[in-house]
A tleap script that builds the chain and sets N, CA, C and O, in Angstrom:
source leaprc.protein.ff14SB
mol = sequence {
  NMET ALA ASP ARG GLU GLN PRO VAL THR LEU
  ARG THR ARG LYS PHE ILE ARG ASN ALA LEU
  LEU GLY ARG LYS GLN MET VAL VAL ASP VAL
  LEU HIE PRO ASN ARG ALA ASN VAL SER LYS
  ASP GLU LEU ARG GLN LYS LEU ALA GLU LEU
  TYR LYS ALA ASN LYS ASP GLN VAL SER CYS
  PHE GLY PHE ARG THR GLN PHE GLY GLY GLY
  LYS SER THR GLY PHE ALA LEU ILE TYR ASP
  SER HIE GLU VAL MET LYS LYS PHE GLU PRO
  HIE TYR ARG LEU VAL ARG TYR GLY ALA ALA
  THR LYS ILE GLU LYS ALA SER ARG GLN GLN
  ARG LYS GLN ARG LYS ASN ARG ALA LYS THR
  VAL ARG GLY THR ALA LYS GLY LYS ALA ALA
  ALA SER LYS ASP LYS LYS CLYS
}
set mol.1.N position { 69.108 90.490 105.595 }
set mol.1.CA position { 69.930 91.661 105.295 }
set mol.1.C position { 69.166 92.951 105.542 }
set mol.1.O position { 69.453 93.969 104.911 }
set mol.2.N position { 68.211 92.926 106.438 }
set mol.2.CA position { 67.476 94.140 106.761 }
set mol.2.C position { 68.380 95.139 107.468 }
set mol.2.O position { 68.081 96.331 107.536 }
set mol.3.N position { 69.491 94.632 107.994 }
set mol.3.CA position { 70.448 95.488 108.693 }
set mol.3.C position { 71.035 96.560 107.778 }
set mol.3.O position { 71.260 97.688 108.217 }
set mol.4.N position { 71.283 96.227 106.524 }
set mol.4.CA position { 71.926 97.165 105.604 }
set mol.4.C position { 70.996 98.313 105.222 }
set mol.4.O position { 71.462 99.360 104.773 }
set mol.5.N position { 69.672 98.128 105.396 }
set mol.5.CA position { 68.740 99.199 105.059 }
set mol.5.C position { 68.620 100.227 106.181 }
set mol.5.O position { 68.118 101.330 105.963 }
set mol.6.N position { 69.075 99.871 107.374 }
set mol.6.CA position { 69.003 100.810 108.492 }
set mol.6.C position { 69.850 102.047 108.190 }
set mol.6.O position { 70.927 101.922 107.606 }
set mol.7.N position { 69.385 103.234 108.574 }
set mol.7.CA position { 70.134 104.460 108.262 }
set mol.7.C position { 71.449 104.545 109.040 }
set mol.7.O position { 71.541 104.144 110.200 }
set mol.8.N position { 72.455 105.081 108.355 }
set mol.8.CA position { 73.778 105.276 108.955 }
set mol.8.C position { 74.194 106.716 108.698 }
set mol.8.O position { 74.089 107.202 107.572 }
set mol.9.N position { 74.666 107.400 109.735 }
set mol.9.CA position { 75.107 108.784 109.591 }
set mol.9.C position { 76.609 108.853 109.791 }
set mol.9.O position { 77.134 108.314 110.765 }
set mol.10.N position { 77.303 109.512 108.874 }
set mol.10.CA position { 78.746 109.705 108.989 }
set mol.10.C position { 79.034 111.148 109.348 }
set mol.10.O position { 78.509 112.068 108.720 }
set mol.11.N position { 79.874 111.348 110.362 }
set mol.11.CA position { 80.328 112.691 110.711 }
set mol.11.C position { 81.848 112.661 110.752 }
set mol.11.O position { 82.441 111.742 111.317 }
set mol.12.N position { 82.472 113.658 110.157 }
set mol.12.CA position { 83.937 113.705 110.183 }
set mol.12.C position { 84.389 114.874 111.047 }
set mol.12.O position { 83.781 115.945 111.043 }
set mol.13.N position { 85.470 114.644 111.788 }
set mol.13.CA position { 86.088 115.713 112.574 }
set mol.13.C position { 87.593 115.630 112.415 }
set mol.13.O position { 88.128 114.662 111.874 }
set mol.14.N position { 88.261 116.660 112.897 }
set mol.14.CA position { 89.726 116.747 112.817 }
set mol.14.C position { 90.208 116.510 111.388 }
set mol.14.O position { 91.167 115.774 111.159 }
set mol.15.N position { 89.533 117.139 110.438 }
set mol.15.CA position { 89.848 116.979 109.020 }
set mol.15.C position { 91.144 117.716 108.700 }
set mol.15.O position { 91.278 118.899 109.014 }
set mol.16.N position { 92.093 117.028 108.081 }
set mol.16.CA position { 93.376 117.622 107.686 }
set mol.16.C position { 93.656 117.256 106.241 }
set mol.16.O position { 93.442 116.115 105.832 }
set mol.17.N position { 94.130 118.216 105.469 }
set mol.17.CA position { 94.581 117.955 104.098 }
set mol.17.C position { 96.093 117.794 104.150 }
set mol.17.O position { 96.810 118.768 104.377 }
set mol.18.N position { 96.583 116.581 103.945 }
set mol.18.CA position { 98.012 116.289 104.033 }
set mol.18.C position { 98.580 116.266 102.614 }
set mol.18.O position { 98.474 115.258 101.915 }
set mol.19.N position { 99.179 117.369 102.194 }
set mol.19.CA position { 99.676 117.488 100.821 }
set mol.19.C position { 100.924 116.638 100.593 }
set mol.19.O position { 101.132 116.127 99.492 }
set mol.20.N position { 101.747 116.483 101.614 }
set mol.20.CA position { 102.981 115.696 101.461 }
set mol.20.C position { 102.686 114.231 101.158 }
set mol.20.O position { 103.380 113.607 100.356 }
set mol.21.N position { 101.668 113.691 101.792 }
set mol.21.CA position { 101.307 112.295 101.562 }
set mol.21.C position { 100.163 112.167 100.559 }
set mol.21.O position { 99.703 111.057 100.288 }
set mol.22.N position { 99.702 113.278 100.010 }
set mol.22.CA position { 98.671 113.255 98.980 }
set mol.22.C position { 97.361 112.659 99.445 }
set mol.22.O position { 96.790 111.795 98.779 }
set mol.23.N position { 96.877 113.127 100.605 }
set mol.23.CA position { 95.643 112.545 101.122 }
set mol.23.C position { 94.909 113.529 102.028 }
set mol.23.O position { 95.465 114.531 102.477 }
set mol.24.N position { 93.637 113.206 102.282 }
set mol.24.CA position { 92.835 113.880 103.287 }
set mol.24.C position { 92.710 112.887 104.435 }
set mol.24.O position { 92.440 111.708 104.207 }
set mol.25.N position { 92.902 113.347 105.653 }
set mol.25.CA position { 92.786 112.430 106.790 }
set mol.25.C position { 91.833 113.005 107.823 }
set mol.25.O position { 91.784 114.216 108.038 }
set mol.26.N position { 91.077 112.121 108.457 }
set mol.26.CA position { 90.027 112.579 109.350 }
set mol.26.C position { 89.633 111.494 110.341 }
set mol.26.O position { 89.899 110.309 110.139 }
set mol.27.N position { 88.992 111.933 111.415 }
set mol.27.CA position { 88.355 111.014 112.356 }
set mol.27.C position { 86.903 110.905 111.937 }
set mol.27.O position { 86.248 111.916 111.686 }
set mol.28.N position { 86.400 109.692 111.861 }
set mol.28.CA position { 85.030 109.449 111.402 }
set mol.28.C position { 84.189 108.930 112.565 }
set mol.28.O position { 84.546 107.950 113.219 }
set mol.29.N position { 83.063 109.605 112.810 }
set mol.29.CA position { 82.070 109.130 113.771 }
set mol.29.C position { 80.909 108.541 112.982 }
set mol.29.O position { 80.322 109.217 112.136 }
set mol.30.N position { 80.579 107.291 113.256 }
set mol.30.CA position { 79.490 106.605 112.554 }
set mol.30.C position { 78.356 106.400 113.547 }
set mol.30.O position { 78.526 105.728 114.565 }
set mol.31.N position { 77.197 106.983 113.245 }
set mol.31.CA position { 76.015 106.784 114.080 }
set mol.31.C position { 75.169 105.701 113.426 }
set mol.31.O position { 74.684 105.871 112.307 }
set mol.32.N position { 74.994 104.582 114.132 }
set mol.32.CA position { 74.245 103.448 113.585 }
set mol.32.C position { 73.284 102.874 114.625 }
set mol.32.O position { 73.507 101.778 115.139 }
set mol.33.N position { 72.204 103.619 114.939 }
set mol.33.CA position { 71.224 103.084 115.893 }
set mol.33.C position { 70.484 101.884 115.294 }
set mol.33.O position { 70.324 101.794 114.076 }
set mol.34.N position { 70.044 100.982 116.137 }
set mol.34.CA position { 69.319 99.768 115.725 }
set mol.34.C position { 70.160 98.883 114.817 }
set mol.34.O position { 69.620 98.128 114.009 }
set mol.35.N position { 71.461 98.973 114.945 }
set mol.35.CA position { 72.355 98.200 114.078 }
set mol.35.C position { 73.609 97.871 114.869 }
set mol.35.O position { 74.154 98.729 115.564 }
set mol.36.N position { 74.063 96.640 114.765 }
set mol.36.CA position { 75.225 96.226 115.562 }
set mol.36.C position { 76.471 96.987 115.140 }
set mol.36.O position { 77.158 97.566 115.981 }
set mol.37.N position { 76.766 96.992 113.862 }
set mol.37.CA position { 77.957 97.677 113.372 }
set mol.37.C position { 77.821 97.914 111.881 }
set mol.37.O position { 76.877 97.443 111.248 }
set mol.38.N position { 78.786 98.659 111.318 }
set mol.38.CA position { 78.793 98.945 109.891 }
set mol.38.C position { 80.099 98.403 109.327 }
set mol.38.O position { 81.161 98.626 109.909 }
set mol.39.N position { 80.037 97.690 108.198 }
set mol.39.CA position { 81.249 97.102 107.634 }
set mol.39.C position { 82.161 98.196 107.081 }
set mol.39.O position { 81.694 99.247 106.640 }
set mol.40.N position { 83.467 97.933 107.112 }
set mol.40.CA position { 84.435 98.901 106.587 }
set mol.40.C position { 84.222 99.105 105.097 }
set mol.40.O position { 84.451 100.195 104.574 }
set mol.41.N position { 83.787 98.063 104.420 }
set mol.41.CA position { 83.531 98.156 102.981 }
set mol.41.C position { 82.410 99.162 102.706 }
set mol.41.O position { 82.507 99.977 101.789 }
set mol.42.N position { 81.361 99.094 103.502 }
set mol.42.CA position { 80.244 100.031 103.359 }
set mol.42.C position { 80.679 101.452 103.713 }
set mol.42.O position { 80.270 102.412 103.059 }
set mol.43.N position { 81.504 101.583 104.742 }
set mol.43.CA position { 82.012 102.907 105.132 }
set mol.43.C position { 82.874 103.510 104.039 }
set mol.43.O position { 82.781 104.706 103.761 }
set mol.44.N position { 83.715 102.688 103.415 }
set mol.44.CA position { 84.560 103.179 102.319 }
set mol.44.C position { 83.691 103.692 101.176 }
set mol.44.O position { 83.984 104.728 100.580 }
set mol.45.N position { 82.621 102.960 100.876 }
set mol.45.CA position { 81.706 103.360 99.801 }
set mol.45.C position { 81.054 104.708 100.130 }
set mol.45.O position { 80.998 105.599 99.282 }
set mol.46.N position { 80.566 104.850 101.360 }
set mol.46.CA position { 79.872 106.083 101.756 }
set mol.46.C position { 80.840 107.275 101.803 }
set mol.46.O position { 80.477 108.380 101.401 }
set mol.47.N position { 82.059 107.057 102.288 }
set mol.47.CA position { 83.043 108.148 102.322 }
set mol.47.C position { 83.462 108.562 100.914 }
set mol.47.O position { 83.688 109.743 100.651 }
set mol.48.N position { 83.565 107.595 100.019 }
set mol.48.CA position { 83.914 107.896 98.638 }
set mol.48.C position { 82.841 108.775 97.998 }
set mol.48.O position { 83.158 109.728 97.286 }
set mol.49.N position { 81.567 108.454 98.253 }
set mol.49.CA position { 80.477 109.274 97.726 }
set mol.49.C position { 80.503 110.665 98.342 }
set mol.49.O position { 80.290 111.663 97.653 }
set mol.50.N position { 80.766 110.725 99.648 }
set mol.50.CA position { 80.751 111.989 100.383 }
set mol.50.C position { 81.840 112.946 99.892 }
set mol.50.O position { 81.607 114.148 99.761 }
set mol.51.N position { 83.028 112.402 99.621 }
set mol.51.CA position { 84.169 113.242 99.231 }
set mol.51.C position { 84.500 113.151 97.742 }
set mol.51.O position { 85.580 113.557 97.313 }
set mol.52.N position { 83.549 112.607 96.949 }
set mol.52.CA position { 83.697 112.527 95.484 }
set mol.52.C position { 85.020 111.891 95.077 }
set mol.52.O position { 85.774 112.443 94.275 }
set mol.53.N position { 85.279 110.733 95.640 }
set mol.53.CA position { 86.497 109.976 95.338 }
set mol.53.C position { 86.092 108.572 94.908 }
set mol.53.O position { 84.923 108.190 94.975 }
set mol.54.N position { 87.087 107.819 94.468 }
set mol.54.CA position { 86.851 106.431 94.107 }
set mol.54.C position { 86.972 105.569 95.364 }
set mol.54.O position { 87.732 105.899 96.274 }
set mol.55.N position { 86.224 104.466 95.412 }
set mol.55.CA position { 86.240 103.615 96.605 }
set mol.55.C position { 87.622 103.047 96.886 }
set mol.55.O position { 87.986 102.874 98.049 }
set mol.56.N position { 88.414 102.748 95.830 }
set mol.56.CA position { 89.734 102.161 96.050 }
set mol.56.C position { 90.794 103.205 96.405 }
set mol.56.O position { 91.982 102.884 96.438 }
set mol.57.N position { 90.385 104.446 96.670 }
set mol.57.CA position { 91.303 105.474 97.175 }
set mol.57.C position { 91.054 105.743 98.654 }
set mol.57.O position { 91.740 106.569 99.256 }
set mol.58.N position { 90.084 105.056 99.242 }
set mol.58.CA position { 89.681 105.306 100.628 }
set mol.58.C position { 90.180 104.183 101.524 }
set mol.58.O position { 90.067 103.005 101.185 }
set mol.59.N position { 90.733 104.560 102.669 }
set mol.59.CA position { 91.218 103.596 103.655 }
set mol.59.C position { 90.565 103.906 105.001 }
set mol.59.O position { 90.667 105.030 105.492 }
set mol.60.N position { 89.896 102.918 105.600 }
set mol.60.CA position { 89.248 103.067 106.912 }
set mol.60.C position { 89.851 102.040 107.870 }
set mol.60.O position { 90.029 100.876 107.509 }
set mol.61.N position { 90.157 102.469 109.070 }
set mol.61.CA position { 90.727 101.532 110.042 }
set mol.61.C position { 90.543 102.065 111.454 }
set mol.61.O position { 90.205 103.231 111.656 }
set mol.62.N position { 90.771 101.192 112.425 }
set mol.62.CA position { 90.770 101.582 113.838 }
set mol.62.C position { 89.401 101.904 114.400 }
set mol.62.O position { 89.295 102.744 115.295 }
set mol.63.N position { 88.355 101.270 113.910 }
set mol.63.CA position { 87.016 101.581 114.402 }
set mol.63.C position { 86.725 100.845 115.699 }
set mol.63.O position { 86.967 99.644 115.818 }
set mol.64.N position { 86.197 101.592 116.674 }
set mol.64.CA position { 85.808 101.049 117.967 }
set mol.64.C position { 84.367 101.444 118.230 }
set mol.64.O position { 84.002 102.612 118.091 }
set mol.65.N position { 83.544 100.471 118.611 }
set mol.65.CA position { 82.147 100.748 118.927 }
set mol.65.C position { 82.041 101.171 120.381 }
set mol.65.O position { 82.607 100.533 121.268 }
set mol.66.N position { 81.313 102.246 120.616 }
set mol.66.CA position { 81.149 102.725 121.983 }
set mol.66.C position { 80.293 101.749 122.792 }
set mol.66.O position { 79.471 101.018 122.239 }
set mol.67.N position { 80.501 101.751 124.101 }
set mol.67.CA position { 79.740 100.877 124.979 }
set mol.67.C position { 78.257 101.212 124.856 }
set mol.67.O position { 77.861 102.374 124.943 }
set mol.68.N position { 77.450 100.181 124.653 }
set mol.68.CA position { 76.022 100.386 124.468 }
set mol.68.C position { 75.632 100.404 123.005 }
set mol.68.O position { 74.451 100.308 122.673 }
set mol.69.N position { 76.615 100.526 122.129 }
set mol.69.CA position { 76.351 100.489 120.690 }
set mol.69.C position { 75.798 101.799 120.153 }
set mol.69.O position { 75.646 102.778 120.884 }
set mol.70.N position { 75.507 101.796 118.881 }
set mol.70.CA position { 74.898 102.969 118.261 }
set mol.70.C position { 75.873 103.972 117.696 }
set mol.70.O position { 75.498 104.802 116.868 }
set mol.71.N position { 77.139 103.911 118.135 }
set mol.71.CA position { 78.130 104.867 117.640 }
set mol.71.C position { 79.504 104.206 117.593 }
set mol.71.O position { 79.928 103.553 118.546 }
set mol.72.N position { 80.187 104.387 116.473 }
set mol.72.CA position { 81.555 103.894 116.324 }
set mol.72.C position { 82.432 105.051 115.886 }
set mol.72.O position { 81.973 105.965 115.201 }
set mol.73.N position { 83.691 105.008 116.280 }
set mol.73.CA position { 84.634 106.045 115.906 }
set mol.73.C position { 85.891 105.391 115.371 }
set mol.73.O position { 86.388 104.417 115.937 }
set mol.74.N position { 86.405 105.938 114.268 }
set mol.74.CA position { 87.618 105.400 113.664 }
set mol.74.C position { 88.318 106.458 112.837 }
set mol.74.O position { 88.035 107.650 112.956 }
set mol.75.N position { 89.233 106.006 111.999 }
set mol.75.CA position { 90.078 106.901 111.225 }
set mol.75.C position { 89.914 106.594 109.747 }
set mol.75.O position { 89.752 105.437 109.360 }
set mol.76.N position { 89.957 107.635 108.920 }
set mol.76.CA position { 89.827 107.434 107.474 }
set mol.76.C position { 90.851 108.276 106.732 }
set mol.76.O position { 91.148 109.404 107.125 }
set mol.77.N position { 91.386 107.717 105.657 }
set mol.77.CA position { 92.311 108.413 104.768 }
set mol.77.C position { 91.732 108.345 103.364 }
set mol.77.O position { 91.324 107.277 102.907 }
set mol.78.N position { 91.697 109.486 102.679 }
set mol.78.CA position { 91.235 109.510 101.293 }
set mol.78.C position { 92.389 110.029 100.447 }
set mol.78.O position { 92.756 111.201 100.527 }
set mol.79.N position { 92.952 109.146 99.638 }
set mol.79.CA position { 94.124 109.483 98.829 }
set mol.79.C position { 93.712 110.164 97.535 }
set mol.79.O position { 92.601 109.968 97.042 }
set mol.80.N position { 94.633 110.978 96.984 }
set mol.80.CA position { 94.367 111.693 95.735 }
set mol.80.C position { 94.260 110.740 94.553 }
set mol.80.O position { 93.477 110.979 93.634 }
set mol.81.N position { 95.043 109.659 94.568 }
set mol.81.CA position { 94.977 108.667 93.494 }
set mol.81.C position { 95.317 107.287 94.058 }
set mol.81.O position { 95.831 107.160 95.169 }
set mol.82.N position { 95.018 106.266 93.268 }
set mol.82.CA position { 95.292 104.895 93.701 }
set mol.82.C position { 96.805 104.649 93.781 }
set mol.82.O position { 97.259 103.892 94.639 }
set mol.83.N position { 97.583 105.277 92.900 }
set mol.83.CA position { 99.048 105.111 92.898 }
set mol.83.C position { 99.651 105.669 94.187 }
set mol.83.O position { 100.546 105.062 94.775 }
set mol.84.N position { 99.154 106.830 94.623 }
set mol.84.CA position { 99.649 107.434 95.866 }
set mol.84.C position { 99.305 106.529 97.049 }
set mol.84.O position { 100.100 106.374 97.977 }
set mol.85.N position { 98.121 105.939 97.005 }
set mol.85.CA position { 97.704 105.028 98.076 }
set mol.85.C position { 98.642 103.827 98.146 }
set mol.85.O position { 99.061 103.426 99.232 }
set mol.86.N position { 98.973 103.249 96.980 }
set mol.86.CA position { 99.866 102.087 96.961 }
set mol.86.C position { 101.256 102.457 97.455 }
set mol.86.O position { 101.965 101.609 97.998 }
set mol.87.N position { 101.655 103.709 97.276 }
set mol.87.CA position { 102.993 104.146 97.682 }
set mol.87.C position { 103.104 104.326 99.193 }
set mol.87.O position { 104.117 103.953 99.786 }
set mol.88.N position { 102.073 104.895 99.825 }
set mol.88.CA position { 102.178 105.282 101.234 }
set mol.88.C position { 101.432 104.380 102.213 }
set mol.88.O position { 101.787 104.342 103.391 }
set mol.89.N position { 100.429 103.667 101.770 }
set mol.89.CA position { 99.627 102.845 102.673 }
set mol.89.C position { 100.406 101.580 103.061 }
set mol.89.O position { 101.075 100.995 102.209 }
set mol.90.N position { 100.334 101.144 104.328 }
set mol.90.CA position { 101.015 99.908 104.730 }
set mol.90.C position { 100.508 98.704 103.936 }
set mol.90.O position { 99.340 98.642 103.550 }
set mol.91.N position { 101.399 97.762 103.703 }
set mol.91.CA position { 101.093 96.616 102.838 }
set mol.91.C position { 99.924 95.793 103.367 }
set mol.91.O position { 99.099 95.326 102.582 }
set mol.92.N position { 99.838 95.605 104.685 }
set mol.92.CA position { 98.765 94.770 105.234 }
set mol.92.C position { 97.391 95.385 104.971 }
set mol.92.O position { 96.413 94.658 104.791 }
set mol.93.N position { 97.308 96.720 104.947 }
set mol.93.CA position { 96.028 97.362 104.651 }
set mol.93.C position { 95.702 97.261 103.166 }
set mol.93.O position { 94.537 97.126 102.794 }
set mol.94.N position { 96.731 97.325 102.309 }
set mol.94.CA position { 96.503 97.137 100.871 }
set mol.94.C position { 95.980 95.723 100.607 }
set mol.94.O position { 95.118 95.526 99.751 }
set mol.95.N position { 96.503 94.743 101.343 }
set mol.95.CA position { 96.032 93.359 101.207 }
set mol.95.C position { 94.561 93.272 101.614 }
set mol.95.O position { 93.780 92.580 100.961 }
set mol.96.N position { 94.173 93.974 102.696 }
set mol.96.CA position { 92.779 93.990 103.160 }
set mol.96.C position { 91.825 94.494 102.091 }
set mol.96.O position { 90.728 93.964 101.917 }
set mol.97.N position { 92.266 95.540 101.366 }
set mol.97.CA position { 91.395 96.162 100.368 }
set mol.97.C position { 91.503 95.498 99.007 }
set mol.97.O position { 90.811 95.894 98.069 }
set mol.98.N position { 92.369 94.484 98.884 }
set mol.98.CA position { 92.511 93.773 97.622 }
set mol.98.C position { 93.396 94.490 96.623 }
set mol.98.O position { 93.372 94.159 95.438 }
set mol.99.N position { 94.185 95.475 97.073 }
set mol.99.CA position { 95.068 96.227 96.177 }
set mol.99.C position { 96.440 95.572 96.060 }
set mol.99.O position { 97.236 95.960 95.205 }
set mol.100.N position { 96.730 94.577 96.913 }
set mol.100.CA position { 98.015 93.868 96.871 }
set mol.100.C position { 97.763 92.420 97.292 }
set mol.100.O position { 96.720 92.093 97.857 }
set mol.101.N position { 98.744 91.560 97.003 }
set mol.101.CA position { 98.611 90.160 97.398 }
set mol.101.C position { 99.480 89.894 98.626 }
set mol.101.O position { 100.537 90.501 98.802 }
set mol.102.N position { 99.019 88.989 99.457 }
set mol.102.CA position { 99.740 88.658 100.679 }
set mol.102.C position { 100.968 87.831 100.348 }
set mol.102.O position { 100.906 86.919 99.523 }
set mol.103.N position { 102.084 88.147 100.991 }
set mol.103.CA position { 103.320 87.396 100.790 }
set mol.103.C position { 103.244 86.137 101.647 }
set mol.103.O position { 103.120 86.221 102.869 }
set mol.104.N position { 103.318 84.975 101.012 }
set mol.104.CA position { 103.248 83.708 101.743 }
set mol.104.C position { 104.645 83.329 102.214 }
set mol.104.O position { 105.588 83.277 101.424 }
set mol.105.N position { 104.767 83.065 103.511 }
set mol.105.CA position { 106.054 82.633 104.047 }
set mol.105.C position { 105.811 81.616 105.150 }
set mol.105.O position { 104.694 81.471 105.647 }
set mol.106.N position { 106.881 80.909 105.527 }
set mol.106.CA position { 106.768 79.886 106.566 }
set mol.106.C position { 106.399 80.546 107.885 }
set mol.106.O position { 106.599 81.746 108.075 }
set mol.107.N position { 105.854 79.736 108.796 }
set mol.107.CA position { 105.443 80.286 110.078 }
set mol.107.C position { 106.667 80.771 110.861 }
set mol.107.O position { 107.797 80.366 110.588 }
set mol.108.N position { 106.422 81.623 111.813 }
set mol.108.CA position { 107.496 82.215 112.623 }
set mol.108.C position { 108.318 81.123 113.313 }
set mol.108.O position { 109.546 81.194 113.353 }
set mol.109.N position { 107.631 80.116 113.852 }
set mol.109.CA position { 108.328 79.034 114.546 }
set mol.109.C position { 109.219 78.253 113.582 }
set mol.109.O position { 110.342 77.898 113.940 }
set mol.110.N position { 108.739 77.979 112.366 }
set mol.110.CA position { 109.538 77.248 111.384 }
set mol.110.C position { 110.773 78.049 110.969 }
set mol.110.O position { 111.853 77.487 110.790 }
set mol.111.N position { 110.605 79.373 110.817 }
set mol.111.CA position { 111.749 80.210 110.441 }
set mol.111.C position { 112.817 80.189 111.534 }
set mol.111.O position { 114.010 80.135 111.237 }
set mol.112.N position { 112.389 80.230 112.798 }
set mol.112.CA position { 113.338 80.197 113.913 }
set mol.112.C position { 114.047 78.842 113.982 }
set mol.112.O position { 115.252 78.792 114.227 }
set mol.113.N position { 113.312 77.739 113.768 }
set mol.113.CA position { 113.926 76.412 113.800 }
set mol.113.C position { 114.946 76.270 112.691 }
set mol.113.O position { 116.012 75.696 112.914 }
set mol.114.N position { 114.653 76.778 111.495 }
set mol.114.CA position { 115.577 76.721 110.367 }
set mol.114.C position { 116.848 77.510 110.680 }
set mol.114.O position { 117.952 77.067 110.364 }
set mol.115.N position { 116.689 78.676 111.298 }
set mol.115.CA position { 117.836 79.509 111.671 }
set mol.115.C position { 118.734 78.771 112.669 }
set mol.115.O position { 119.957 78.782 112.535 }
set mol.116.N position { 118.124 78.137 113.660 }
set mol.116.CA position { 118.912 77.452 114.683 }
set mol.116.C position { 119.592 76.199 114.143 }
set mol.116.O position { 120.696 75.865 114.574 }
set mol.117.N position { 118.954 75.501 113.209 }
set mol.117.CA position { 119.605 74.335 112.590 }
set mol.117.C position { 120.796 74.776 111.754 }
set mol.117.O position { 121.816 74.089 111.716 }
set mol.118.N position { 120.675 75.919 111.083 }
set mol.118.CA position { 121.762 76.421 110.243 }
set mol.118.C position { 122.962 76.833 111.092 }
set mol.118.O position { 124.084 76.874 110.587 }
set mol.119.N position { 122.746 77.141 112.380 }
set mol.119.CA position { 123.854 77.546 113.249 }
set mol.119.C position { 124.787 76.383 113.587 }
set mol.119.O position { 125.922 76.600 114.010 }
set mol.120.N position { 124.308 75.148 113.399 }
set mol.120.CA position { 125.119 73.991 113.794 }
set mol.120.C position { 126.152 73.607 112.737 }
set mol.120.O position { 127.053 72.818 113.026 }
set mol.121.N position { 126.046 74.144 111.517 }
set mol.121.CA position { 127.001 73.809 110.452 }
set mol.121.C position { 127.706 75.078 109.974 }
set mol.121.O position { 127.287 76.196 110.274 }
set mol.122.N position { 128.808 74.868 109.208 }
set mol.122.CA position { 129.590 76.015 108.737 }
set mol.122.C position { 129.606 76.071 107.220 }
set mol.122.O position { 129.442 75.060 106.537 }
set mol.123.N position { 129.810 77.284 106.710 }
set mol.123.CA position { 130.057 77.471 105.279 }
set mol.123.C position { 128.840 77.242 104.399 }
set mol.123.O position { 127.711 77.581 104.753 }
set mol.124.N position { 129.115 76.645 103.221 }
set mol.124.CA position { 128.055 76.467 102.225 }
set mol.124.C position { 127.055 75.393 102.643 }
set mol.124.O position { 125.980 75.292 102.052 }
set mol.125.N position { 127.384 74.604 103.635 }
set mol.125.CA position { 126.488 73.542 104.097 }
set mol.125.C position { 125.274 74.107 104.831 }
set mol.125.O position { 124.310 73.379 105.066 }
set mol.126.N position { 125.300 75.399 105.199 }
set mol.126.CA position { 124.192 75.987 105.953 }
set mol.126.C position { 122.872 75.862 105.197 }
set mol.126.O position { 121.865 75.446 105.769 }
set mol.127.N position { 122.874 76.219 103.920 }
set mol.127.CA position { 121.657 76.141 103.120 }
set mol.127.C position { 121.163 74.724 102.978 }
set mol.127.O position { 119.959 74.474 103.031 }
set mol.128.N position { 122.095 73.781 102.796 }
set mol.128.CA position { 121.720 72.374 102.633 }
set mol.128.C position { 121.135 71.809 103.924 }
set mol.128.O position { 120.166 71.051 103.889 }
set mol.129.N position { 121.725 72.179 105.067 }
set mol.129.CA position { 121.257 71.657 106.352 }
set mol.129.C position { 119.827 72.100 106.621 }
set mol.129.O position { 118.996 71.305 107.058 }
set mol.130.N position { 119.546 73.358 106.362 }
set mol.130.CA position { 118.196 73.867 106.610 }
set mol.130.C position { 117.197 73.216 105.676 }
set mol.130.O position { 116.080 72.899 106.085 }
set mol.131.N position { 117.587 73.011 104.418 }
set mol.131.CA position { 116.668 72.431 103.428 }
set mol.131.C position { 116.441 70.941 103.683 }
set mol.131.O position { 115.308 70.469 103.593 }
set mol.132.N position { 117.495 70.200 103.997 }
set mol.132.CA position { 117.343 68.756 104.171 }
set mol.132.C position { 116.534 68.420 105.425 }
set mol.132.O position { 115.736 67.483 105.413 }
set mol.133.N position { 116.731 69.164 106.483 }
set mol.133.CA position { 115.969 68.905 107.710 }
set mol.133.C position { 114.497 69.237 107.529 }
set mol.133.O position { 113.641 68.617 108.160 }
set mol.134.N position { 114.186 70.232 106.655 }
set mol.134.CA position { 112.783 70.558 106.395 }
set mol.134.C position { 112.081 69.389 105.725 }
set mol.134.O position { 110.913 69.121 106.007 }
set mol.135.N position { 112.787 68.688 104.835 }
set mol.135.CA position { 112.175 67.575 104.092 }
set mol.135.C position { 111.926 66.388 105.011 }
set mol.135.O position { 110.982 65.633 104.782 }
set mol.136.N position { 112.758 66.196 106.064 }
set mol.136.CA position { 112.583 65.072 106.970 }
set mol.136.C position { 111.281 65.178 107.745 }
set mol.136.O position { 110.662 64.161 108.057 }
set mol.137.N position { 110.858 66.394 108.060 }
set mol.137.CA position { 109.628 66.586 108.819 }
set mol.137.C position { 108.483 66.380 107.927 }
set mol.137.O position { 107.336 66.492 108.359 }
savepdb mol mol.pdb
quit
């Protein structure tokens, strides 16, 4: 874990205070020489310290490492409160940060097969047809 001790520099540009969505938004440049990359978790921690916010109010995404390494660029949002973050942030990103649980559902192919089987019957039998055929498999 000597990688985590390597120095990392954060620079923010295009800083905007978005009052309607209750957040600060910015482009983040991460300088990380002698290091492959920096984890989003570590970036969230450093941005929270930099902007005097809580770590669970910070959202980082879209980071791309430049060719040759040493520099990554991405986007960061710092919300005014955790409630505002839960209101406006997409669900998949909340799941990433552990602020929400993932909705478990059948695979896309299974959902399509169930839909097509239900098309072969009429009325109240539709639900039964989809359920009974699932049990046969």
